[in-house]
C-alpha positions in Angstrom: 43.3 37.1 5.2 40.8 39.9 4.7 38.2 40.0 7.4 34.6 39.7 6.1 32.5 42.7 7.0 29.5 42.3 9.2 26.0 42.5 7.8 25.0 44.5 10.8 27.5 47.4 10.7 25.6 50.6 10.7 26.6 51.8 7.2 24.1 51.2 4.4 26.8 50.5 1.8 28.0 47.6 4.0 24.6 45.9 4.3 24.0 42.7 2.3 23.1 43.6 -1.2 19.8 42.1 -2.3 19.9 40.5 -5.7 18.1 43.0 -8.0 16.8 40.1 -10.1 14.9 38.8 -7.0 12.4 41.6 -6.5 9.8 39.8 -4.5 9.5 36.6 -2.5 8.8 33.5 -4.5 6.0 32.9 -2.1 4.3 35.2 0.5 1.0 35.5 2.2 -0.9 38.8 1.8 -3.9 38.2 4.0 -5.6 35.5 6.0 -9.2 35.5 7.1 -11.4 33.3 9.2 -15.1 33.2 8.4 -18.3 31.6 9.9 -19.6 31.2 6.4 -18.6 32.3 2.9 -20.9 35.2 2.9 -20.2 38.9 3.4 -20.5 40.1 7.0 -19.6 36.7 8.5 -15.9 37.4 9.2 -14.4 36.4 12.5 -10.9 37.7 12.0 -8.8 39.1 9.1 -5.1 39.8 9.4 -3.0 41.4 6.7 0.7 40.7 6.1 3.4 42.1 3.9 6.8 41.2 2.6 9.5 41.8 5.2 9.2 41.3 9.0 5.7 40.4 10.4 5.2 40.0 14.2 2.1 38.5 15.7 2.3 39.4 19.4 0.2 37.9 22.2 0.8 40.4 25.0 1.3 39.0 28.5 0.1 40.8 31.7 2.1 43.9 32.6 4.3 43.5 35.6 3.1 46.1 38.1 4.3 45.9 41.6 5.5 42.7 43.3 4.7 39.3 41.9 1.8 37.6 43.7 0.3 34.1 43.6 -3.1 33.4 42.0 -3.2 36.5 39.9 -4.1 36.3 36.2 -1.3 35.1 33.9 -3.0 33.6 30.8 -3.0 36.7 28.6 0.0 35.8 26.4 -0.7 32.1 26.2 -3.5 30.0 24.5 -4.5 33.2 22.6 -4.1 31.7 19.1 -0.5 32.2 18.0 0.0 28.5 17.1 -3.5 28.4 15.6 -2.6 31.3 13.4 0.5 29.5 12.2 -1.4 26.3 11.6 -4.0 28.3 9.6 -1.2 29.7 7.5 0.3 26.2 6.9 -3.2 25.0 6.1 -3.6 27.7 3.5 -0.2 26.7 2.1 -1.4 23.1 1.6 -0.9 21.2 4.8 -3.7 18.7 5.5 -4.8 19.7 9.0 -5.3 23.1 10.6 -4.8 22.1 14.3 -4.2 19.2 16.6 -7.1 16.9 17.4 -8.3 18.8 20.5 -8.3 22.2 18.9 -9.8 20.8 15.7 -12.8 19.5 17.6 -13.2 22.8 19.4 -13.1 24.8 16.1 -15.6 22.5 14.4 -18.0 22.8 17.3 -17.8 26.6 17.4 -17.6 27.2 13.6 -19.7 24.5 11.9 -19.6 25.6 8.3 -16.6 27.9 8.9 -13.7 28.6 6.5 -10.2 30.0 6.4 -9.4 32.1 3.3 -6.0 33.3 2.3 -4.5 35.6 -0.4 -1.2 34.0 -1.5 1.3 35.4 -4.0 3.3 32.8 -6.0 5.8 34.4 -8.4 3.9 37.6 -8.2 0.6 35.9 -9.2 -2.3 36.2 -6.7 -4.2 33.2 -5.6 -7.2 33.1 -3.4 -7.3 29.9 -1.3 -10.3 28.6 0.6 -10.3 25.6 3.1 -13.2 24.4 5.1 -13.1 23.6 8.9 -15.9 21.0 8.7 -15.9 17.7 6.8 -17.9 17.4 3.5 -16.9 20.7 1.9 -14.0 20.9 -0.5 -11.1 23.3 -0.6 -10.8 25.5 -3.7 -8.7 28.3 -5.2 -9.4 31.2 -7.6 -6.5 32.7 -9.5 -6.3 36.5 -9.4 -9.1 37.1 -6.9 -9.0 38.7 -3.4 -11.0 37.7 -0.4 -13.4 40.6 -0.9 -13.8 39.7 -4.6 -14.8 36.2 -3.7 -17.3 37.2 -0.9 -18.9 39.8 -3.2 -18.9 38.2 -6.7 -18.5 34.5 -5.9 -16.3 33.7 -9.0 -16.2 30.1 -10.1 -13.9 28.1 -7.9 -10.9 26.2 -9.3 -9.4 22.9 -8.3 -7.3 23.2 -5.1 -4.8 20.8 -6.8 -4.1 23.4 -9.4 -2.9 25.8 -6.7 -0.7 23.0 -5.1 0.8 22.3 -8.5 1.7 26.0 -8.8 3.4 25.9 -5.4 5.3 22.8 -6.6 6.4 24.5 -9.8 7.6 27.7 -8.0 9.5 26.0 -5.1 10.6 22.6 -6.2 11.1 22.8 -9.9 13.9 25.5 -9.7 16.0 23.2 -7.5 19.1 21.7 -9.2 18.4 18.5 -7.3 14.8 17.3 -7.1 15.3 13.7 -6.0 16.1 12.7 -2.4 19.3 10.6 -2.7 18.7 8.1 0.1 15.1 7.1 -0.6 15.1 8.0 -4.3 11.8 9.8 -3.8 11.0 13.1 -5.5 11.2 16.2 -3.3 7.8 17.8 -2.7 6.6 21.2 -1.7 5.1 19.5 1.4 8.6 18.4 2.4 10.0 22.0 2.1 6.9 23.5 3.9 7.8 21.5 7.0 11.3 23.1 7.2 10.0 26.6 6.5 7.2 26.4 9.1 8.7 24.3 12.0 6.3 22.9 14.6 6.4 24.8 17.8 6.1 21.4 19.5 9.6 20.5 18.2 11.0 23.2 20.5 13.7 24.3 18.0 16.2 21.8 19.3 17.4 19.8 16.2 18.0 21.2 12.7 16.0 18.3 11.2 13.2 18.4 13.8 10.4 19.8 11.6 7.2 18.1 12.6 6.0 16.6 15.9 3.4 13.8 16.0 1.7 15.9 18.7 0.7 18.5 16.1 -1.2 15.9 13.9 -0.2 17.6 10.7 -0.1 14.4 8.7 2.7 15.9 6.6 4.5 13.4 4.3 7.5 12.1 6.2 11.1 12.1 4.9 12.3 8.7 6.1 16.0 9.5 6.3 17.7 12.4 8.1 20.3 12.3 5.2 17.4 13.2 2.8 16.3 16.1 5.0 19.9 17.5 4.9 20.0 16.9 1.1 16.8 18.9 0.7 18.1 21.8 2.7 21.4 21.7 0.8 19.5 21.7 -2.5 17.4 24.7 -1.4 20.4 26.8 -0.3 22.4 25.8 -3.3 25.1 23.6 -1.8 24.1 20.3 -3.4 24.8 19.5 -7.1 23.1 16.9 -9.2 26.5 15.1 -9.5 26.8 14.9 -5.8 23.2 13.8 -5.4 23.7 11.1 -7.9 26.9 10.0 -6.1 25.0 10.0 -2.8 22.3 7.9 -4.2 24.9 5.5 -5.7 26.7 5.5 -2.3 23.5 4.6 -0.5 22.9 1.7 -2.9 26.4 0.4 -2.4 26.2 0.6 1.4 22.8 -1.1 1.3 24.3 -3.9 -0.8 27.3 -4.2 1.5 25.1 -4.4 4.6 23.1 -7.1 3.0 26.2 -9.0 1.9 27.8 -8.6 5.3 24.7 -10.1 7.0 24.4 -13.0 4.5 28.1 -14.2 4.6 28.0 -15.7 8.1 24.5 -17.1 7.5 25.7 -18.9 4.3 28.8 -20.2 6.0 26.8 -21.5 9.0 24.3 -23.2 6.6 27.2 -24.9 4.7 28.7 -26.2 7.9 25.3 -27.4 9.3 24.5 -29.2 6.1 27.9 -30.8 5.9 27.6 -32.1 9.5 24.1 -33.5 8.8 25.5 -35.3 5.7 28.4 -36.9 7.6 26.0 -38.1 10.3 23.7 -39.6 7.7 26.5 -41.4 5.8 28.5 -42.3 8.9 31.8 -41.2 7.7 34.0 -38.1 7.1 33.6 -36.2 3.9 35.5 -33.5 2.1 35.0 -30.0 3.5 32.2 -27.7 2.0 34.7 -25.6 0.0 36.0 -28.8 -1.7 34.4 -29.5 -5.2 35.0 -33.2 -4.5 32.3 -33.2 -1.8 29.4 -33.5 -4.3 31.1 -36.0 -6.5 32.1 -38.2 -3.5 28.5 -38.3 -2.2 27.0 -38.9 -5.6 29.4 -41.8 -6.4 28.6 -43.4 -3.1 24.8 -43.2 -3.5 24.5 -43.9 -7.3 24.3 -47.7 -7.0 21.6 -47.5 -4.2 19.7 -45.0 -6.2 19.7 -47.1 -9.4 18.6 -50.2 -7.4 15.7 -48.2 -5.9 14.7 -46.9 -9.3 14.7 -50.5 -10.7 12.5 -51.8 -7.8 10.0 -48.9 -8.5 9.8 -49.9 -12.1 9.1 -53.6 -11.2 6.3 -52.5 -9.0 4.8 -50.3 -11.7 4.8 -53.4 -14.0 3.9 -56.2 -11.5 2.7 -59.4 -13.3 0.3 -60.6 -10.6 -1.3 -57.1 -10.5 -1.8 -57.2 -14.3 -3.3 -60.7 -14.1 -5.7 -59.8 -11.4 -6.7 -56.6 -13.3 -7.4 -58.6 -16.4 -9.4 -61.3 -14.5 -11.4 -58.7 -12.7 -12.2 -56.9 -15.9 -13.3 -60.2 -17.5 -15.6 -61.0 -14.5 -17.1 -57.5 -14.8 -17.7 -58.0 -18.5 -19.3 -61.4 -18.0 -21.6 -60.0 -15.2 -22.6 -57.2 -17.6 -23.4 -59.7 -20.4 -25.6 -61.8 -18.1 -27.3 -58.8 -16.6 -28.0 -57.5 -20.1 -29.6 -60.9 -21.2 -31.7 -60.9 -18.0 -33.1 -57.6 -18.8 -33.9 -58.8 -22.4 -35.6 -62.0 -21.1 -37.7 -60.0 -18.6 -38.8 -57.7 -21.4 -39.8 -60.7 -23.6 -41.7 -62.3 -20.7 -43.6 -59.1 -20.1 -44.5 -58.8 -23.8 -45.8 -62.5 -23.9 -47.8 -62.1 -20.7 -49.5 -59.0 -22.2 -50.2 -61.0 -25.4 -51.6 -63.9 -23.4 -53.9 -61.6 -21.4 -55.3 -60.1 -24.6 -55.9 -63.6 -26.0 -57.7 -64.7 -22.8 -60.0 -61.6 -22.8 -60.9 -62.3 -26.5 -61.7 -66.0 -25.7 -64.2 -64.9 -23.1 -65.9 -62.6 -25.5 -66.1 -65.3 -28.3 -67.5 -67.9 -25.9 -70.4 -65.6 -25.1 -71.1 -65.2 -28.8 -71.1 -69.0 -29.3 -73.5 -69.6 -26.5 -75.8 -67.0 -27.9 -75.7 -68.7 -31.3 -76.7 -72.1 -29.9 -80.0 -70.7 -28.5 -83.3 -70.9 -30.5 -84.3 -67.6 -32.0 -86.4 -65.4 -29.8 -89.8 -64.1 -30.7 -89.4 -61.7 -33.6 -86.4 -63.5 -35.2 -86.5 -65.8 -38.2 -86.4 -69.6 -37.4 -85.6 -70.7 -41.0 -82.1 -72.0 -41.7 -80.0 -69.7 -43.8 -79.6 -72.2 -46.7 -83.4 -72.7 -46.9 -84.0 -69.0 -46.8 -81.6 -68.4 -49.6 -83.1 -71.2 -51.7 -86.5 -69.7 -51.3 -85.2 -66.3 -52.4 -85.3 -64.5 -49.1 -83.7 -61.1 -49.7 -82.4 -60.9 -46.1 -80.4 -64.1 -46.4 -77.9 -62.3 -48.6 -76.8 -59.6 -46.0 -73.6 -61.4 -44.9 -74.8 -63.3 -41.9 -72.3 -64.9 -39.4 -70.3 -67.8 -40.7 -70.4 -70.1 -37.7 -68.5 -72.8 -39.3 -65.5 -70.5 -40.0 -65.7 -69.1 -36.5 -65.4 -72.6 -35.1 -62.3 -73.2 -37.1 -60.7 -70.0 -36.0 -61.5 -70.7 -32.3 -59.8 -74.0 -32.7 -56.6 -72.2 -34.0 -56.8 -69.7 -31.2 -56.9 -72.4 -28.6 -53.7 -73.8 -30.0 -52.0 -70.2 -30.1 -52.7 -69.6 -26.4 -51.0 -72.8 -25.5 -47.9 -71.9 -27.6 -47.6 -68.5 -25.8 -47.8 -70.2 -22.5 -45.1 -72.7 -23.5 -42.8 -69.9 -24.7 -43.3 -68.0 -21.4 -42.3 -71.1 -19.4 -39.2 -71.6 -21.5 -38.1 -68.0 -20.9 -38.7 -68.4 -17.1 -36.5 -71.4 -17.0 -33.8 -69.4 -18.9 -34.2 -66.5 -16.4 -33.7 -68.7 -13.5 -30.5 -70.0 -15.0 -29.3 -66.5 -15.7 -30.0 -65.3 -12.2 -27.9 -68.1 -10.8 -25.2 -67.4 -13.3 -25.3 -63.7 -12.4 -24.9 -64.5 -8.7 -21.8 -66.6 -9.5 -20.4 -63.9 -11.6 -20.9 -61.2 -8.9 -19.3 -63.5 -6.3 -16.3 -64.1 -8.5 -16.1 -60.3 -9.2 -16.0 -59.6 -5.5 -13.3 -62.2 -4.9 -11.2 -60.8 -7.6 -11.8 -57.2 -6.5 -10.6 -58.1 -3.0 -7.5 -59.8 -4.3 -6.8 -56.8 -6.5 -7.2 -54.3 -3.7 -4.9 -56.3 -1.4 -2.3 -56.5 -4.2 -2.5 -52.8 -4.9 -2.3 -52.0 -1.2 0.8 -54.1 -0.8 2.4 -52.6 -3.9 1.5 -49.1 -2.9 3.1 -49.6 0.5 6.2 -50.9 -1.0 6.3 -48.1 -3.6 6.0 -45.6 -0.8 8.9 -47.1 1.0 10.9 -47.1 -2.2 10.0 -43.5 -3.0 11.1 -42.5 0.6 14.4 -44.3 0.0 14.9 -42.6 -3.3 14.0 -39.1 -1.8 16.4 -39.7 1.1 19.2 -40.6 -1.4 18.4 -37.6 -3.6 18.2 -35.3 -0.5 21.7 -36.4 0.6 23.0 -35.5 -2.8 21.2 -32.2 -2.7 22.5 -31.6 0.8 26.0 -31.9 -0.5 25.2 -29.6 -3.4 23.6 -27.0 -1.1 26.5 -27.1 1.4 29.0 -26.6 -1.4 26.9 -23.9 -3.2 26.4 -22.0 0.1 30.1 -21.9 0.8 30.8 -20.7 -2.8 28.1 -18.0 -2.4 29.6 -16.9 0.9 33.1 -16.7 -0.7 31.7 -14.8 -3.6 29.9 -12.3 -1.3 33.1 -11.9 0.7 35.0 -10.9 -2.5 32.0 -8.6 -3.4 32.2 -6.9 0.0 35.9 -6.1 -0.7 34.9 -4.6 -4.1 32.0 -2.7 -2.5 34.3 -1.2 0.2 36.6 0.0 -2.6 33.6 1.5 -4.5 32.1 3.1 -1.4 35.5 4.7 -0.6 35.7 5.9 -4.2 32.2 7.3 -4.0 33.0 9.1 -0.7 36.0 10.7 -2.3 33.9 11.7 -5.3 31.4 13.4 -3.0 34.2 15.2 -1.2 35.3 16.5 -4.6 31.8 17.7 -5.5 31.5 19.3 -2.1 34.8 21.1 -2.6 33.1 22.8 -5.6 30.3 24.1 -3.4 32.7 25.2 -0.7 32.2 28.9 -1.5 28.4 28.5 -1.2 28.8 26.8 2.2 31.3 29.6 3.2 28.8 32.3 2.2 26.0 30.5 4.1 28.3 30.2 7.1 29.1 33.9 6.9 25.4 34.8 7.1 25.0 32.4 10.0 28.0 33.9 11.9 26.7 37.4 11.5 23.3 36.5 12.9 24.9 34.6 15.8 27.2 37.6 16.6 24.2 40.0 16.2 22.3 38.2 19.0 25.1 36.9 21.2 27.8 39.6 20.7 31.0 39.9 18.8 32.9 37.8 21.4 31.3 34.6 19.9 31.7 33.1 16.5 29.5 30.8 14.5 30.1 28.4 11.7 28.2 26.1 9.4 30.1 23.1 8.1 29.3 20.1 6.0 30.0 17.1 8.2 29.9 14.4 5.5 26.6 15.1 3.9 25.0 16.9 6.9 25.0 20.4 8.1 26.7 21.0 11.4 26.0 24.3 13.1 28.4 25.5 15.9 28.7 28.5 18.2 32.1 29.0 19.8 33.5 31.2 22.5 36.8 29.7 23.7 35.5 26.4 22.4 32.0 25.0 21.6 29.2 26.4 23.7 25.9 24.7 24.2 22.7 25.0 26.2 18.9 24.9 25.5 18.9 28.5 24.5 22.1 28.3 22.4 20.8 25.2 20.5 17.6 27.2 19.7 19.7 30.1 18.5 21.6 27.7 16.2 18.3 26.6 14.6 16.9 30.1 14.2 20.2 31.5 12.9 20.5 28.6 10.4 16.9 29.2 9.1 17.5 33.0 8.8 20.9 32.4 7.1 19.3 30.3 4.5 16.7 33.1 4.0 19.4 35.8 3.8 21.5 33.8 1.3 18.5 33.6 -1.0 17.9 37.4 -0.5 21.4 38.0 -1.9 21.0 35.6 -4.8 22.3 32.3 -3.5 20.3 29.1 -3.8 16.5 28.7 -4.4 15.0 29.3 -1.0 11.5 30.7 -1.6 12.3 33.5 0.9 9.3 32.7 3.1 9.9 31.7 6.7 7.6 31.2 9.7 8.8 30.8 13.3 6.2 30.0 16.0 7.1 31.3 19.4 10.8 30.4 19.1 11.9 31.7 22.5 12.9 28.5 24.3 14.4 27.3 27.5 16.6 30.0 29.3 17.0 32.4 26.4 17.5 35.9 27.7 14.8 38.4 26.6 17.5 40.7 25.3 19.1 38.0 23.2 15.7 37.1 21.8 14.8 40.7 21.0 17.9 41.0 18.9 16.5 38.5 16.4 13.7 40.9 15.6 16.3 43.7 15.2 18.3 41.6 12.8 15.2 40.9 10.7 14.4 44.6 10.6 18.0 45.4 9.6 17.7 42.9 6.7 14.6 44.9 5.6 16.6 48.1 5.7 19.0 46.7 3.1 16.3 47.3 0.6 16.5 51.1 1.2 12.8 51.6 1.6 11.9 49.4 -1.5 9.8 46.3 -1.5 11.5 43.4 0.3 12.1 40.1 -1.5 11.4 38.0 1.6 8.7 37.4 4.2 9.5 36.5 7.8 6.6 35.8 10.1 7.3 35.3 13.8 4.8 34.9 16.7 5.8 35.8 20.2 4.6 36.2 23.8 7.8 38.0 24.8 7.5 41.6 23.9 9.3 42.6 20.7 11.6 45.6 20.8 9.7 48.8 21.6 10.4 50.3 18.2 8.8 47.3 16.5 5.6 47.4 18.5 3.9 49.3 15.8 3.0 49.1 12.1 4.2 48.0 9.6 6.0 45.3 11.6 3.4 44.5 14.2 0.3 42.6 13.0 -3.1 43.6 14.3 -4.8 42.8 16.5 -2.4 42.1 19.4 -3.8 38.9 20.9 -4.9 38.4 24.5 -6.3 35.2 26.0 -7.8 37.0 29.0 -10.7 38.2 26.9 -12.5 35.9 24.4 -12.9 38.7 21.8 -9.1 39.4 21.8 -8.3 35.8 21.0 -7.6 34.9 17.4 -11.0 33.3 16.9 -12.8 35.7 19.2 -14.2 32.8 21.3 -13.0 30.4 24.0 -12.8 27.0 22.5 
């Protein structure tokens, strides 16, 4: 077999050949600035970056002379390296720019402050602004620099427009855009977590991207399988066919798990119901799997069920109840008729009393007139009788004088009318007395019948309830037999389904293996990059390999067998990330060729080993023969980078130092 040549051999023609069609990173950050306000002259810190290797160094104290206790030792720590990374992530869309403690400190020191960034997406410049304090809104401006915005204040655009451009540039090119296990669509925010691992995750696991301690609030990927699927899609070792098969496999496994859990439950239910039924009937019955179980129980209980139904119908049509209802309704009707007549007689009596009172008042007035007429005329009145006055031609006798004779006749009639009214009133009062007594008897009869009716209804309702319970119990026993038999049938059906699912899962697994075989070369190429990075930092006596273990990446480092330690595990993660970047540099996959590592030296990693990572990144730069690099790798460090890289263009300025506030990233102590 021909030995693959190392990427790091010192001959330019043996360096990895960048894909000429990929001239620039899909995504890279040109500048990041921190400002007290969005006005010129209010900058706190501005840091420029470039394609290629970018090192942010927080220099520790120099070791001069022997080590002594209680001497300063903070310089390289708490200077702002992680804050710088969080600001970059914030500019790239992440929700928060720090953990809770640091966020509170920044908001107290920079009320009204902003972080601005210049980001290139597919060679298009975007200015991005995000506020530190609540109330203000993030924005973007396409084609503007930080200086352009501070000077000219161009109209801001929706921040969402910028996020959509990031999504188009990074997720849309993937051949697989759906996470197979969950079925959710892959997002830029998912990919960002991998490309900018939390320093709090300590670079231990390949899928440890975010720690709850960082309070990033990034959208979680629920399944580790989906994290691997996303990485595989990015590096070009996951096809849509395999993704579809993985999704199908996940559904089959989920169905199998549910069926496997349901079978014993259904069997236990069938056995329990069967036992209850035997206890209720007091005899042995056919087993739950026997179709005769239901028919046997139904045949035994049908006669009792029919008898109960007949008794219920008799109660619903009880003759005594119907008789009492009819008698009670008749009594109510008679009481109503008597009561109605009573109201009528009272009305008549009231009218006659009123008429009699009017008559009596008129009689008093007429008696006064009659008395006055019997008196002799007073002085000034004529004493001549009317007939004589008329005979003698008195003109006043013809003015319609009172006709006393007629009045006497009318008064005689009125006397007779008053007596008649009184007689009629007495007759009505006698009728009223009779009706009151009749109403009392009717009401009494009504109460007696109502009591009898209530007692009869109560007795029938009690009996009906007993019969309903008997019927329900009989029907429940039939249903119990049906449920026991159906549960057993369902358990048997699921058992057969489990066998089918196992066969389908096995077929799906084989199909996935077939699809993975097609991507074997891509995995091999990725593994080659990984091995060269591992050998570059650990020496040629070791080897490294990336394999697909099922659907997951497995990274190994070997020297007379697997080797492992805290430092080795960290190197595996770093080498994997850089291998994915290098593969995209040379044309494989759709990695956006942007990568950020925050202080990746962990555990007992030797300084020399760590420094070789920087040298490897510079060597990758040199593969472009002085031209523009098509990747951006940003790394923060407290450990000194190699001496030859402690200068521009690789070293970012300023070098941070926590011992002096003005040399910290934010130029203040939080």
